[in-house]
N, C-alpha and C positions, 0 to 999 in steps of 0.2 A: 439403856447400861453403855453398849457400844458409842451411840448418839455423845451421852454426857460424857466420855471416855476420849472422845473427838473434842468435843465442844472444851472441852479444860485445855489440851493438848493446844487445840488452835487457842485460845484463850493466853496461853504461856507463852504462843510462840507471839502474838499480837503485843503483849507486854512487854515482851523482852525487844522486840523491834523499837516497839516506843521507847524504852531504857534506851537502847541504845542507840535510836535517832535524837534522842535528849542528850543524853551522853556525850557527843560529838559537836550536837550542839553550844553546849554549855562548855567542851574543850575547847571548841575553835572562839566563841567569844571569850573565852579567857587567853587564847593565845592574844587574838586582837586588841582584848586590852590592855596587855602586857605592852605591847611595844611600846617603845621609845623613839620616837622619830623626830629628827632634829634637819631642815628647809634649808638650803644652804643656795648662793649665787645671787645672780643680775637682777636685773628687771623681767627679766618670762617670766624669773620664778618672783620675784615680787610682787608684780601686779601690775604695773605699771601699762597702764592702759585701757584697763577694765575697771577703775571708778570706786568707786568706794572705802579712802584710802583710809586706813588707822594713822589719826592726825599724832598719837604718841609715836608710828616712827618717823618723822620727819619725812627729812626730802629722800629719805630710802625709798618711802611710797607704798608700803605695805599692804597691798589691798584682799580683802575680807571674798574677794571673788577670784583671786588669785588659787592654783588649782593646788599647794601644800593647805592651803586652808580649806577647797571643799574638800582635799581627801581624809584629813582631819575630821570634819565635822559627819562625814559617812561612816568613820571607821571609830571614834572615838576612840585615839591612843590613851595608854595611860599618862604619857606625857608630849608636849606638841613644844619645841621649841624655831623660832619662827626669824632669822637672822637674814636672811635674803635681800640686799640691795641694790637699788637703783644706781647705776654706772659704777657697778663695783666690776674689777680684775681683779684675774687673778690673787695679786698684791694684797688686794682687801680682805681677799675672802680671808686666808691666811694671819691675815692680822687681826681680821677686826668676829670674825663668824663665829670662828670655831669653840667659844666660849662653852656651848652647851654639850659638846660631846665629850662621851667618857666611854667605857669598860660597858657601860651597861645600854650604850645607844644601840638599837636594833636597826633601824633605818633611816635611810640619809639619800635627801635627792639634792643636784644642783643641777643648773645653769652656768656655763661660764667660757670665757673667752672672745667673745663675740667685741667686748669691749678693748681687750690688747688687742685684737686685729683690726681696730680701727671704724668697727662697722658704723657710727655713728659719724664722721669725717664721710667715710667712703658717701655717705647716703648725701651727705650735704655735696660734698662734691660733685655727684649725679645727678642733681637736680639744680642749681646755681650756674654748671657750667657745660660745658661742650661734652661730644659723645666721645672725643677720642680721650681729655683729660676723663673721663670718669671712667673708662677703658683702664685707663693707665695704674689710676686709683686703685681699682681692683684689682691687677696684677700686681700691685705695690702690696695690698694685704695678703694676696695669695703667697707673696713672697715670706712674709713676716710667717704666717702660718707654717709654711715648709720648717723656716730658720729660725725660729724662736720659742714659738708657743708650745710645740711638744714637751722642752722643759720646764714653763713655766704651770704648765695642767700636772708634770710630773708632780713637780714640788706641792701641789694643791690637795693632790690624790695622795702623797707621802703625809703630807700631812693628816689627812684625815686618820688615814688608815693604823697613826702613831695613835691616835687618840681614843679610835671607836676598831678596835682591831677585831671586834667581832661582826662588824654593824655591816646590811644588804646595801649597798652603795648604789642610786640609778641617779645617769648621768644623762641629765634628755637635751637635744639638739634642736637647731633653730628650722622654721617652715622654711621652702622657700617663698620668695616674695610675691611673687609675679604670675598668673595666669596668663601665660603667651599665647598671643593672638586673641584678648580677650574685649572685655569691653571699655577698655580706658581708649578715649580718643585724644586724649591729648597728655602733655608730661613727657617720661622719658622715651627715649625709641625702644623699639622692640630688641635692637642689640643691646643697649645700657640693661635691658630688664632682665635677658638673658645672661650676660656676663655677672649681674646680681645675683641672678638665682645660682648659675655655678658656684660663685663665691661660697653660698650658702652649701652647698654640695659638699662643697670642698674643705669648708671648716668644719661640716659634720663626721665628713671621713676621718682627719686627721684626730678629732677629739676620740670618735668610736674607736681609734686606734689604743689612742692612750688609755682609753678606760678599759678596757680590751686586756690592755698589759698588763695593768694594774689586778685583776678578777673584779674589774665592775662591771655591771651592767648597762648599755647603753640602750637607748629607745630614742627612735627616731621618729620626732612627729609629722616628718613629713608625708606618710599617709595620712594620717588625720585632718593636715588642711589641704590636700589636695580638693580643687575644686569650693575651696574657700579664701584662693590666695586674692590680693589685689588683683582688682581687675575680672573679679568673676561676680557673677551675679550675687553671690550671697559673701563677700568678704569676712573674715573674721581676724582682720588685721588693718590696723589703720593707716591711711595714704600720709600726704607730707599735711599735717593740722597747724596751719600759720597762726591761729588761734590757742593752741596749747602742742606746744612745739617735739616737747618733752616725749609725747603720747606716738610720735608718727612710727611708724614700719615698727606699734607692736602690738600683741593680740588684744583682741577686744574681751569683754566678760564670754562674749558667745564662744571665741578661742581658745579660753582659758578652760570653760565647762564643756568644751565640745572638743576641743584638740589635743592640749595637754594635761589635762584630769584622766579622760579613759585608756590616755598612752601610758600614764605612770601605774594608774589601778591596775593596767595588765600585768605589768610586770614586779608591782612593788609587795 
């Protein structure tokens, strides 16, 4: 009799635990399924460099291997809008990408600011011209980050909040591009590589500050890309690609899945 009661009691505890776990699982699934996610930003969010572009996205080059799509595939949100676009600047986000945002939007991701700061021109200058010209151009970009970019980021962040007041907004940064003293034996000098890395850090710091002031989460991808920069033995970034110049200095598919996706997933 005592054994029977103990067995019944144990069974009830087990059943309760199973139901609790099942209920928690259902609740978690429901919570995940209820997420309305909008992915904004520039080429680092659209997936330039990862290949497998959606032909319908045209020059925006939205890739099925970009971190927003990978996150969507793994989490099955109730809705997903992907408006990030190659070449986008802050003004392009506010003018062309915010349509899907509304009061029901739960989650927003974006990378933005690199094009405003003249990233493409910096890299072109450094590849084609002298070391001193390269470093001068980097310093001009950093001056722009000080003087002008904060206001442009404020405009984007405020526009997002005005449309999606309750959304969790995750602003992702940019990687450092070079492993210093790495395996590259040609191309840019170490001084140029160091200056470019410093500029990436400078841009990330400014972006993080503006994001924090708006109550947004800034997520640095630098730790995830460490050991996978250009000049490493396992780069997740394209170097200069003369056959497809637009993919130069952008994450590969591995950079999206191994760098951006886990960084976003950790804070989303």
